[in-house]
VOKOLRO-861120 format. One record per residue: residue in three letters; x, z, y of N, C-alpha, C, O in turn. Coordinates in steps of 0.05 Angstrom, whole numbers, plus 5000, padded with zeros to 4 digits. Last residue first. Layout:
<recs>
[rec 'ala',[X,Z,Y],[X,Z,Y],[X,Z,Y],[X,Z,Y]]
...
</recs>
This chain:
<recs>
[rec 'pro',[7049,5127,5212],[7069,5148,5209],[7084,5152,5233],[7102,5168,5234]]
[rec 'lys',[6986,5108,5237],[7012,5097,5225],[7025,5122,5229],[7018,5138,5247]]
[rec 'gln',[6934,5120,5263],[6940,5125,5231],[6970,5116,5220],[6975,5117,5196]]
[rec 'lys',[6938,5108,5310],[6939,5137,5302],[6939,5143,5275],[6943,5166,5266]]
[rec 'thr',[6937,5051,5310],[6961,5066,5321],[6960,5091,5309],[6980,5098,5296]]
[rec 'ser',[6877,5052,5295],[6904,5043,5274],[6931,5051,5282],[6948,5056,5264]]
[rec 'thr',[6859,5073,5337],[6859,5080,5311],[6871,5076,5296],[6880,5093,5281]]
[rec 'glu',[6867,5037,5381],[6876,5063,5381],[6878,5073,5358],[6900,5083,5353]]
[rec 'ser',[6841,4987,5360],[6874,4989,5360],[6886,5014,5363],[6908,5018,5354]]
[rec 'glu',[6796,5002,5363],[6805,4998,5336],[6838,5002,5339],[6854,5015,5326]]
[rec 'val',[6790,5019,5421],[6783,5033,5400],[6796,5030,5366],[6802,5048,5350]]
[rec 'lys',[6791,4956,5435],[6816,4978,5445],[6808,5007,5422],[6827,5013,5406]]
[rec 'glu',[6751,4934,5411],[6779,4928,5403],[6800,4944,5411],[6821,4947,5399]]
[rec 'lys',[6710,4955,5448],[6716,4960,5416],[6742,4955,5401],[6753,4970,5384]]
[rec 'pro',[6718,4942,5492],[6723,4967,5484],[6726,4973,5459],[6741,4991,5449]]
[rec 'asp',[6728,4895,5534],[6731,4893,5499],[6738,4920,5488],[6759,4923,5475]]
[rec 'leu',[6738,4899,5579],[6713,4882,5572],[6716,4884,5543],[6700,4870,5530]]
[rec 'leu',[6779,4935,5583],[6754,4948,5595],[6732,4931,5587],[6709,4940,5587]]
[rec 'glu',[6823,4902,5565],[6820,4931,5551],[6789,4942,5556],[6776,4954,5539]]
[rec 'tyr',[6813,4860,5603],[6805,4855,5580],[6805,4881,5563],[6787,4883,5546]]
[rec 'cys',[6841,4886,5645],[6811,4878,5647],[6803,4873,5620],[6782,4884,5614]]
[rec 'arg',[6891,4895,5624],[6875,4915,5636],[6846,4909,5633],[6829,4923,5622]]
[rec 'gly',[6911,4837,5616],[6906,4858,5594],[6891,4880,5601],[6875,4888,5584]]
[rec 'val',[6902,4815,5674],[6889,4805,5650],[6886,4826,5629],[6864,4834,5623]]
[rec 'ile',[6943,4849,5703],[6917,4857,5705],[6896,4841,5685],[6875,4853,5678]]
[rec 'ile',[6986,4832,5676],[6979,4860,5676],[6955,4862,5678],[6941,4874,5661]]
[rec 'ile',[6986,4774,5687],[6991,4787,5662],[6974,4815,5659],[6955,4820,5644]]
[rec 'pro',[6945,4756,5745],[6972,4764,5728],[6972,4774,5706],[6952,4788,5703]]
[rec 'leu',[6890,4708,5744],[6902,4733,5744],[6931,4731,5732],[6939,4715,5716]]
[rec 'tyr',[6857,4659,5725],[6864,4664,5757],[6888,4690,5755],[6907,4685,5770]]
[rec 'glu',[6855,4656,5669],[6863,4630,5683],[6870,4642,5708],[6892,4635,5716]]
[rec 'gly',[6832,4703,5655],[6855,4693,5641],[6872,4675,5658],[6896,4676,5660]]
[rec 'ile',[6787,4710,5678],[6802,4728,5691],[6832,4716,5683],[6852,4718,5697]]
[rec 'leu',[6759,4664,5652],[6763,4661,5679],[6789,4679,5690],[6806,4670,5705]]
[rec 'gln',[6755,4689,5606],[6772,4664,5606],[6781,4657,5636],[6802,4647,5643]]
[rec 'lys',[6726,4739,5613],[6753,4736,5609],[6766,4706,5611],[6789,4703,5620]]
[rec 'ile',[6677,4710,5633],[6690,4727,5652],[6720,4728,5641],[6738,4720,5656]]
[rec 'leu',[6662,4686,5584],[6663,4672,5606],[6680,4686,5627],[6698,4673,5638]]
[rec 'thr',[6655,4730,5553],[6671,4709,5540],[6681,4692,5569],[6705,4687,5574]]
[rec 'ile',[6613,4759,5582],[6642,4768,5575],[6661,4755,5568],[6684,4762,5575]]
[rec 'glu',[6576,4722,5565],[6579,4726,5598],[6606,4742,5598],[6621,4735,5615]]
[rec 'glu',[6567,4724,5512],[6571,4699,5520],[6588,4701,5552],[6605,4686,5560]]
[rec 'val',[6547,4778,5507],[6576,4769,5493],[6586,4748,5508],[6609,4749,5518]]
[rec 'thr',[6524,4794,5567],[6516,4785,5542],[6548,4785,5530],[6568,4791,5543]]
[rec 'val',[6513,4860,5602],[6518,4828,5600],[6523,4823,5566],[6525,4839,5548]]
[rec 'glu',[6487,4911,5644],[6482,4897,5620],[6495,4869,5617],[6485,4853,5633]]
[rec 'ile',[6533,4950,5674],[6517,4927,5678],[6515,4915,5650],[6534,4911,5636]]
[rec 'glu',[6543,5008,5711],[6542,5001,5689],[6523,4976,5683],[6499,4979,5688]]
[rec 'gly',[6577,4990,5778],[6567,5012,5759],[6567,5002,5733],[6586,4987,5727]]
[rec 'gly',[6556,4930,5818],[6575,4954,5808],[6563,4972,5789],[6539,4969,5784]]
[rec 'lys',[6545,4888,5846],[6525,4909,5844],[6539,4933,5839],[6535,4953,5852]]
[rec 'asn',[6570,4842,5823],[6575,4855,5853],[6559,4877,5857],[6562,4886,5880]]
[rec 'ile',[6546,4829,5776],[6567,4845,5770],[6574,4861,5803],[6580,4884,5806]]
[rec 'lys',[6505,4792,5795],[6501,4817,5778],[6516,4836,5780],[6507,4859,5784]]
[rec 'gln',[6539,4757,5826],[6518,4771,5839],[6513,4797,5822],[6515,4819,5832]]
[rec 'ala',[6567,4733,5787],[6576,4744,5805],[6564,4766,5820],[6574,4788,5826]]
[rec 'leu',[6522,4706,5759],[6531,4731,5747],[6552,4751,5758],[6557,4773,5749]]
[rec 'glu',[6509,4669,5796],[6488,4691,5791],[6499,4715,5776],[6490,4737,5779]]
[rec 'phe',[6562,4641,5800],[6551,4653,5828],[6534,4679,5819],[6538,4702,5826]]
[rec 'arg',[6554,4616,5746],[6579,4626,5757],[6573,4656,5779],[6578,4680,5777]]
[rec 'lys',[6507,4583,5753],[6516,4611,5732],[6534,4624,5740],[6530,4648,5740]]
[rec 'leu',[6527,4554,5793],[6504,4566,5800],[6498,4591,5775],[6487,4612,5780]]
[rec 'lys',[6569,4527,5774],[6572,4543,5792],[6550,4560,5796],[6555,4583,5803]]
[rec 'glu',[6535,4499,5725],[6560,4520,5719],[6563,4535,5741],[6562,4559,5736]]
[rec 'val',[6510,4468,5763],[6494,4481,5744],[6514,4506,5735],[6507,4530,5738]]
[rec 'gly',[6545,4434,5788],[6528,4448,5806],[6519,4469,5786],[6520,4491,5796]]
[rec 'asn',[6608,4432,5747],[6582,4415,5759],[6567,4439,5771],[6575,4462,5766]]
[rec 'ile',[6679,4431,5763],[6651,4445,5747],[6630,4429,5763],[6633,4417,5784]]
[rec 'gln',[6740,4397,5748],[6718,4408,5765],[6697,4416,5748],[6696,4411,5723]]
[rec 'lys',[6801,4392,5742],[6785,4404,5725],[6761,4406,5742],[6765,4427,5755]]
[rec 'thr',[6840,4373,5774],[6825,4353,5764],[6807,4365,5742],[6798,4350,5725]]
[rec 'pro',[6863,4423,5798],[6845,4399,5819],[6829,4382,5801],[6807,4375,5809]]
[rec 'asp',[6864,4476,5772],[6870,4452,5766],[6850,4437,5780],[6826,4438,5775]]
[rec 'lys',[6837,4524,5787],[6865,4523,5794],[6876,4491,5797],[6891,4482,5814]]
[rec 'pro',[6775,4520,5810],[6785,4518,5786],[6819,4512,5802],[6823,4500,5822]]
[rec 'asn',[6750,4569,5860],[6754,4545,5856],[6773,4537,5826],[6787,4556,5820]]
[rec 'gly',[6725,4637,5845],[6744,4618,5848],[6740,4591,5841],[6728,4586,5820]]
[rec 'thr',[6682,4667,5825],[6673,4654,5846],[6699,4635,5855],[6694,4618,5873]]
[rec 'leu',[6702,4695,5781],[6676,4681,5780],[6672,4660,5798],[6662,4638,5792]]
[rec 'ser',[6744,4721,5806],[6750,4700,5780],[6724,4682,5782],[6726,4657,5783]]
[rec 'phe',[6720,4759,5836],[6744,4739,5847],[6747,4717,5827],[6753,4694,5834]]
[rec 'val',[6691,4784,5794],[6672,4771,5822],[6698,4748,5828],[6695,4724,5825]]
[rec 'ser',[6729,4814,5768],[6711,4796,5755],[6698,4777,5774],[6696,4754,5767]]
[rec 'tyr',[6756,4846,5807],[6773,4819,5794],[6752,4801,5782],[6753,4777,5784]]
[rec 'phe',[6717,4878,5823],[6732,4861,5846],[6752,4835,5827],[6759,4812,5834]]
[rec 'lys',[6705,4904,5774],[6683,4889,5793],[6700,4863,5806],[6698,4839,5801]]
[rec 'leu',[6748,4933,5758],[6740,4910,5743],[6719,4887,5756],[6717,4863,5751]]
[rec 'asp',[6783,4952,5826],[6771,4953,5800],[6753,4926,5784],[6746,4905,5795]]
[rec 'ala',[6835,4970,5861],[6823,4942,5855],[6806,4955,5828],[6819,4967,5811]]
[rec 'asp',[6834,5016,5919],[6837,5011,5887],[6826,4992,5878],[6802,4991,5884]]
[rec 'gln',[6851,4984,5982],[6839,4999,5964],[6843,4996,5933],[6853,4976,5923]]
[rec 'ile',[6860,4966,6047],[6874,4968,6016],[6857,4991,6005],[6851,5012,6017]]
[rec 'lys',[6808,4928,6081],[6822,4954,6070],[6841,4952,6043],[6837,4938,6023]]
[rec 'gly',[6777,4874,6079],[6795,4885,6098],[6814,4912,6099],[6831,4916,6116]]
[rec 'gly',[6754,4876,6031],[6738,4884,6051],[6756,4882,6076],[6746,4892,6096]]
[rec 'ile',[6811,4894,5999],[6788,4889,5993],[6767,4894,6021],[6765,4917,6030]]
[rec 'asn',[6874,4889,5979],[6858,4880,6000],[6833,4876,5999],[6827,4852,5999]]
[rec 'glu',[6891,4930,5926],[6887,4904,5931],[6871,4906,5962],[6856,4925,5966]]
[rec 'lys',[6932,4969,5878],[6912,4968,5903],[6917,4934,5911],[6935,4919,5907]]
[rec 'ile',[6922,4998,5809],[6929,4969,5826],[6918,4973,5857],[6894,4979,5860]]
[rec 'pro',[6935,5063,5804],[6915,5046,5809],[6927,5022,5821],[6941,5024,5842]]
[rec 'lys',[6979,5078,5748],[6976,5079,5773],[6953,5058,5779],[6950,5038,5764]]
[rec 'asn',[7003,5070,5700],[6981,5084,5696],[6969,5091,5725],[6952,5109,5727]]
[rec 'gly',[7047,5037,5695],[7055,5063,5703],[7027,5082,5702],[7029,5107,5702]]
[rec 'leu',[7025,4986,5695],[7036,4993,5673],[7046,5030,5673],[7050,5044,5653]]
[rec 'asp',[6967,4997,5735],[6990,4985,5728],[6996,4996,5700],[6981,5009,5685]]
[rec 'lys',[6893,4995,5728],[6915,5005,5734],[6939,4995,5722],[6937,4983,5700]]
[rec 'ile',[6829,4990,5754],[6850,4975,5742],[6875,4984,5743],[6884,4979,5765]]
[rec 'val',[6771,5030,5753],[6793,5019,5768],[6818,5007,5747],[6823,5018,5725]]
[rec 'leu',[6705,5011,5740],[6728,5028,5730],[6756,5012,5742],[6761,4988,5739]]
[rec 'asn',[6658,4987,5752],[6673,5006,5775],[6698,5018,5766],[6711,5032,5781]]
[rec 'phe',[6629,4962,5708],[6649,4947,5728],[6668,4965,5747],[6689,4957,5755]]
[rec 'asp',[6624,4982,5646],[6626,4994,5678],[6646,4975,5693],[6671,4974,5692]]
[rec 'ile',[6579,4946,5610],[6605,4946,5614],[6608,4960,5641],[6594,4951,5659]]
[rec 'arg',[6538,4946,5549],[6542,4957,5576],[6570,4959,5582],[6586,4969,5567]]
[rec 'met',[6520,4884,5521],[6540,4905,5518],[6535,4911,5553],[6532,4896,5572]]
[rec 'ile',[6479,4849,5473],[6485,4852,5500],[6497,4883,5499],[6490,4901,5484]]
[rec 'lys',[6467,4788,5435],[6480,4813,5435],[6488,4823,5464],[6502,4809,5478]]
[rec 'val',[6411,4757,5419],[6432,4762,5435],[6441,4790,5439],[6428,4810,5443]]
[rec 'his',[6381,4715,5374],[6391,4750,5375],[6414,4745,5394],[6434,4733,5386]]
[rec 'val',[6326,4685,5371],[6354,4680,5379],[6354,4710,5383],[6336,4726,5391]]
[rec 'met',[6281,4661,5325],[6283,4679,5345],[6317,4679,5349],[6332,4673,5330]]
</recs>
């Protein structure tokens, strides 16, 4: 029996800059607050930046299906493997601030642990 860890992630959470203000993007022709859903779907559906790094049809379908699931918005159940893929692609495609903010939302346990350890320091 294979045990798969499932997490619930709210993909509608807005991504904020270092000043804690929402990052704005052109989404559907309108300037809007960008959320985790926008950056996740953008990264999953993009072509590899490195033209020598091609992905096969099976991998493209896997990414497409995950993008469709996330694009529904709200709290979505995702596997640890899916989170790893999303983080890998966000890290490849997006700027540092967005990567950091997305990782915080995709790994809430690490965030809580780091907040706890920060509070314990004098």
